[in-house]
C-alpha positions in Angstrom: 228.8 4.0 24.8 228.7 0.4 25.0 231.1 -1.2 27.7 234.3 -3.5 26.1 235.2 -6.7 28.0 238.3 -5.4 27.1 239.8 -3.2 24.2 241.5 -3.6 20.6 242.8 -1.0 18.2 240.0 -1.3 15.0 241.5 1.9 14.5 242.8 1.2 10.6 240.2 -0.9 9.7 236.3 -0.6 7.8 233.8 -3.2 8.7 230.8 -3.9 7.4 228.3 -5.8 9.0 225.2 -7.4 7.6 221.7 -8.2 10.0 223.2 -5.1 11.8 219.6 -4.5 12.8 218.9 -7.8 14.7 219.7 -8.1 18.2 223.2 -9.0 18.6 224.9 -8.1 15.3 224.1 -4.4 15.9 225.5 -5.0 19.7 228.5 -6.7 17.4 228.2 -2.9 15.3 228.3 -1.1 18.0 231.5 -3.0 19.5 233.4 -2.5 16.4 232.9 1.4 16.8 234.3 1.9 19.8 237.0 -0.3 18.9 237.7 2.9 16.3 236.7 1.2 13.1 234.1 3.3 10.7 231.2 0.1 10.8 229.0 0.2 7.7 225.1 -1.0 9.0 224.0 -3.1 6.1 220.2 -4.8 6.6 217.3 -5.3 4.6 215.9 -2.7 7.1 217.1 -0.1 6.6 215.9 1.5 9.7 216.1 -0.7 11.7 220.2 -0.3 10.6 219.6 3.5 10.5 218.5 3.6 14.4 221.7 1.7 15.4 223.9 4.1 13.0 222.7 6.8 15.0 222.9 5.9 17.9 227.1 4.8 17.1 227.3 8.4 15.0 230.2 9.2 11.9 232.2 6.4 12.2 228.6 5.0 11.2 226.7 4.0 7.7 224.0 2.7 7.6 223.0 1.2 3.9 219.6 -0.6 2.8 220.8 -3.6 1.6 219.2 -7.2 0.1 222.3 -9.3 0.9 220.4 -11.9 -1.9 220.9 -9.9 -4.2 223.9 -9.2 -5.9 223.3 -5.8 -6.9 221.9 -4.3 -4.5 226.0 -5.9 -2.5 227.3 -4.8 -5.0 225.8 -0.8 -4.2 226.6 -1.1 -0.9 230.6 -1.8 -1.4 230.1 1.7 -3.8 228.9 2.8 -1.3 231.1 2.2 1.7 234.0 2.2 -0.3 232.6 6.8 -1.0 232.5 7.2 2.5 234.7 4.9 4.0 237.2 3.4 1.5 238.3 -0.1 1.0 237.0 -2.8 3.3 239.2 -5.3 5.6 236.8 -6.6 7.9 233.6 -8.3 6.9 231.1 -10.0 9.7 228.6 -12.3 8.1 225.9 -11.9 10.5 222.6 -11.9 8.1 221.2 -15.3 9.0 218.1 -16.9 10.5 215.2 -18.7 10.7 211.0 -19.7 9.4 207.7 -21.0 10.6 207.2 -22.5 7.2 210.4 -24.1 7.6 209.7 -25.5 11.9 208.1 -28.4 12.8 205.0 -28.6 15.3 207.0 -32.2 16.4 209.7 -32.9 18.3 209.7 -36.7 17.1 207.6 -38.4 14.3 204.9 -41.3 15.1 201.9 -41.7 12.9 199.2 -40.3 15.7 200.1 -36.9 15.1 196.5 -35.2 13.7 196.8 -30.8 13.8 200.2 -30.7 13.8 202.9 -29.2 11.2 205.0 -32.4 10.6 208.4 -33.0 8.8 206.2 -33.5 5.4 203.8 -30.9 6.2 207.1 -28.8 5.7 206.8 -26.2 3.1 209.4 -26.6 0.5 210.0 -22.4 -0.4 210.6 -22.3 3.2 214.0 -24.1 3.0 214.7 -22.6 0.5 214.6 -19.3 1.9 216.2 -20.4 4.8 219.4 -22.3 3.3 219.4 -18.4 1.4 218.8 -16.7 4.2 222.1 -18.3 6.2 224.0 -19.9 2.8 223.2 -17.5 0.3 224.0 -14.7 1.4 227.3 -15.2 3.2 228.1 -16.5 -0.3 227.1 -13.1 -2.4 228.6 -10.7 0.6 231.9 -12.9 0.6 232.2 -12.6 -3.4 231.6 -8.9 -3.5 234.1 -7.8 -0.5 236.4 -10.4 -0.5 237.6 -9.5 -4.2 239.0 -6.2 -2.7 240.7 -8.1 0.4 242.1 -11.0 -1.8 245.1 -7.8 -3.0 245.1 -6.6 1.0 244.4 -8.9 3.1 241.0 -9.1 5.2 239.2 -11.1 8.0 235.7 -12.4 8.2 234.0 -13.8 10.6 230.9 -16.0 10.1 227.9 -16.1 12.3 227.3 -20.2 13.0 225.3 -21.8 15.7 225.1 -24.8 17.8 222.7 -26.0 15.4 226.0 -26.5 13.0 227.2 -29.6 15.9 224.3 -30.6 17.7 221.1 -30.4 15.0 218.4 -28.9 16.9 214.7 -30.6 16.8 211.6 -29.0 15.0 214.2 -26.8 12.6 215.7 -29.1 10.0 216.3 -26.1 7.1 217.9 -24.2 9.9 220.9 -27.2 11.7 221.7 -28.0 7.7 221.9 -24.0 7.4 224.0 -23.5 10.4 226.2 -26.6 10.1 226.5 -25.1 6.2 227.6 -22.3 7.1 230.4 -23.7 9.5 231.8 -26.3 6.5 231.9 -22.8 3.9 233.7 -21.0 7.0 236.7 -23.8 6.6 236.3 -24.0 3.3 237.2 -19.7 2.8 239.6 -20.5 5.5 242.2 -22.8 2.9 241.0 -21.5 -0.2 241.7 -17.6 1.1 245.1 -18.2 3.0 247.5 -17.5 0.4 245.7 -14.0 0.8 246.6 -13.1 3.8 242.9 -13.3 4.8 241.2 -15.1 8.0 238.1 -16.6 8.1 236.7 -17.9 11.6 233.7 -18.3 12.5 231.4 -17.7 16.2 229.0 -20.3 17.1 225.9 -19.0 19.7 224.9 -21.0 21.9 221.3 -20.3 23.4 220.2 -16.2 23.1 216.7 -14.6 23.0 216.6 -12.6 19.5 213.1 -11.1 18.5 213.4 -14.6 15.6 213.7 -17.5 18.5 210.9 -15.4 20.6 208.0 -17.3 20.1 209.9 -20.9 20.8 211.1 -20.0 24.5 208.2 -17.9 26.0 205.2 -18.3 25.4 202.9 -15.3 24.7 202.0 -14.6 28.3 205.9 -14.9 29.2 205.9 -18.0 31.1 209.0 -20.2 30.1 208.2 -23.0 27.2 208.6 -26.5 27.4 211.8 -25.8 25.2 213.3 -23.4 27.3 212.9 -25.6 30.3 215.2 -28.6 28.0 217.6 -26.0 26.3 218.8 -24.8 30.4 219.2 -28.3 31.3 221.4 -29.0 28.5 223.2 -25.8 29.0 225.9 -26.3 32.5 225.6 -22.8 33.1 221.9 -23.0 33.5 221.0 -19.8 31.5 220.5 -18.1 28.3 223.5 -15.9 26.8 223.8 -12.1 26.3 224.8 -10.6 23.9 227.8 -8.8 25.8 228.8 -12.3 26.4 229.6 -12.5 22.8 232.3 -10.0 22.5 235.0 -10.6 23.8 234.9 -13.4 21.3 233.9 -10.9 18.1 237.1 -9.0 19.4 240.1 -11.9 19.7 238.9 -13.0 16.2 238.4 -9.6 14.7 242.2 -8.5 16.0 244.9 -9.1 13.7 247.7 -9.4 16.9 245.7 -11.2 19.2 244.5 -13.9 16.5 246.5 -13.6 13.5 247.4 -17.4 13.4 244.0 -18.7 13.4 242.0 -19.1 10.5 239.0 -21.7 9.8 237.8 -22.5 13.7 234.5 -22.1 14.5 234.7 -21.6 18.3 231.0 -22.3 20.4 230.0 -19.2 22.5 227.3 -21.5 24.1 227.8 -21.5 28.4 229.0 -25.3 27.8 225.3 -26.5 25.9 228.1 -28.6 23.4 230.2 -30.4 25.6 227.2 -32.0 28.0 225.9 -35.4 27.3 222.9 -34.9 29.3 224.5 -37.6 31.6 
């Protein structure tokens, strides 16, 4: 069983975690289960989700789900209901960037040759990134929050430092995560009369499968971008997944954060607060 920074009682909760086969969300699922929740792990990569569910044990269920297809999400909901009952905690963790929406250059200059600039970005890449982050959260929330309207619930979205301060090279991802923060606030207001809280966690810089190539060269040495990130992070390190768990449990606990809704909490080692001077 994973080590928790502190423990809360989620024994009466049924949680759904999307993107649960990934580096961060798999640990979120384990933490919720360690606090007693029954956890459904949704991921388009069912094998990855199943590996995590098998590690958790009887209180976990892996469901291959395409979070961009409403019918797939509805089928997942039916499966969760049959196995665990009604969902009252939703973690919208599915998301990410795509190379088709990533520039080679940080700044536009007229003398760039051979570089993939803003003007070379693929429209399909931009649409894919927006769908992966915003459309998925929209559709999953539509499906699972419908029952919460009657009994209350808790939704936690995953934003990013990009939402506070757009990062160079990744315009689509930055804009999409800004959209997630705004969507979080909108949902918090919209669902407040129903007893549904909606908040978001905004991780700073963590090494994941999706960004590893931006942060480390093939030989394992740090890239120039890594140097810039660490120079702009007062704690001078990348985050560890364990750094996120305390914030997750705080937001997941109705006792600890029952009057907290519509907030986006940075977990970033001080990156957002640092001006560079």
